[in-house]
C-alpha positions in Angstrom: 0.0 0.0 0.0 2.8 2.4 0.9 4.6 1.6 -2.3 1.4 2.3 -4.3 0.8 5.5 -2.5 4.4 6.7 -3.2 4.2 5.8 -6.9 0.8 7.4 -7.3 2.0 10.8 -5.8 5.1 10.6 -8.0 3.0 9.9 -11.1 0.7 12.9 -10.3 3.8 15.2 -9.9 5.5 13.8 -13.0 2.4 14.2 -15.2 1.2 17.6 -13.9 4.4 19.5 -13.1 7.0 19.9 -15.8 10.5 19.0 -14.7 12.3 21.9 -13.0 9.0 23.8 -12.4 8.4 25.2 -8.9 5.0 25.9 -7.3 5.2 28.0 -4.1 2.9 26.6 -1.5 4.0 28.6 1.5 6.8 30.9 2.4 8.9 27.9 3.3 7.6 25.1 1.2 7.4 24.5 -2.6 6.3 21.6 -4.8 9.0 20.9 -7.4 9.7 18.2 -10.0 13.3 17.1 -10.0 15.0 13.8 -10.7 17.8 12.5 -8.4 20.0 9.9 -9.9 21.9 9.5 -6.6 21.0 8.7 -3.1 20.2 11.1 -0.1 21.4 14.6 -0.6 22.2 13.7 -4.3 25.1 11.6 -3.0 26.6 9.7 -6.1 24.4 11.7 -8.4 27.3 12.3 -10.8 28.8 8.8 -10.6 28.2 7.9 -14.2 25.2 5.5 -14.0 26.5 2.5 -12.1 24.8 3.9 -8.9 21.4 3.2 -10.4 21.9 -0.5 -10.1 24.0 -0.4 -6.9 21.4 1.7 -5.1 18.6 -0.5 -6.4 20.4 -3.6 -5.2 20.9 -2.2 -1.8 17.2 -1.2 -1.6 16.1 -4.7 -2.6 18.5 -6.4 -0.2 17.4 -4.2 2.7 13.8 -4.8 1.9 14.2 -8.5 1.6 16.1 -8.6 4.9 13.4 -6.6 6.7 10.7 -8.9 5.1 12.4 -12.0 6.5 12.7 -10.3 9.9 9.0 -9.5 9.8 8.2 -13.1 8.8 10.2 -14.4 11.7 8.3 -12.1 14.0 9.3 -8.8 15.6 9.0 -7.6 19.2 6.0 -5.3 18.9 3.7 -3.4 16.6 5.9 -0.3 16.5 8.7 -2.4 14.9 6.2 -3.9 12.5 5.1 -0.5 11.4 8.7 0.7 11.1 9.7 -2.3 9.0 6.7 -2.0 6.7 7.4 1.7 6.3 11.0 1.1 5.5 10.2 -1.6 3.0 7.6 0.6 1.3 9.9 3.6 1.1 12.9 1.7 -0.1 10.9 -0.1 -2.9 9.3 3.1 -3.9 12.6 4.6 -4.7 13.9 1.4 -6.3 10.8 1.4 -8.6 11.8 4.9 -9.8 15.4 3.9 -10.3 14.5 0.8 -12.3 11.8 2.6 -14.3 13.4 5.9 -15.2 17.0 5.7 -13.8 16.4 8.3 -11.1 14.2 9.1 -8.1 11.3 11.6 -8.5 11.6 14.2 -5.8 9.0 16.9 -5.3 9.0 18.3 -1.7 11.2 21.4 -1.3 11.6 22.9 2.2 13.5 26.2 2.4 14.2 29.3 4.4 14.8 32.3 2.2 17.2 31.1 -0.4 18.5 28.1 1.6 16.9 24.9 0.3 16.9 21.5 1.9 17.5 18.9 -0.8 14.2 17.9 -2.4 12.7 14.7 -1.2 9.6 12.5 -1.6 7.1 10.4 0.3 9.3 7.3 0.1 12.1 9.2 1.8 9.6 10.2 4.6 8.7 6.6 5.0 12.3 5.5 5.4 13.4 8.3 7.7 10.2 8.1 9.8 10.6 4.3 10.1 14.2 4.7 11.3 12.9 7.1 14.0 10.3 4.5 15.0 12.9 1.8 15.2 15.0 4.0 17.5 12.0 4.8 19.7 11.1 1.1 19.8 14.6 0.3 21.1 13.9 2.5 24.1 10.6 0.9 25.1 10.9 -0.6 28.6 11.3 -4.3 29.0 11.9 -5.1 25.4 15.6 -5.4 25.5 15.5 -7.7 28.5 12.8 -9.8 26.8 14.9 -10.2 23.6 18.0 -11.1 25.6 15.9 -13.7 27.5 14.6 -15.2 24.3 18.2 -15.5 23.0 19.3 -17.4 26.1 16.3 -19.8 26.1 17.3 -21.4 22.8 
């Protein structure tokens, strides 16, 4: 569902907003249509093309690993939500890379002329899920329970 939502929003942006176009929404937020052939903050964007396949492979590998962990069972619902969000976000960006060779970004936060790198819903899923995993690690009793489970086998 998250993958579908991500791809739907990207399709709406790509079909209705010409690449490079900017729509000011507020004094600090724009909708834009840019393509990022790299990773976060355009890391590896000018790497010559090999990054498309390498980043896609990493996204698929991480998603497969998280899916296996989900299948085996996680500690709580918060971890489940986090893993599902991370899988949906990772595969959303992988789908873009495999389909068009770059990720469609469209959210532009800025203060005056200082712009945060454009990002998308898939990125929000990945970062939000990472935050949820960190929060889940601090929930009381879970670390002890997991250590106890490891000792009981």
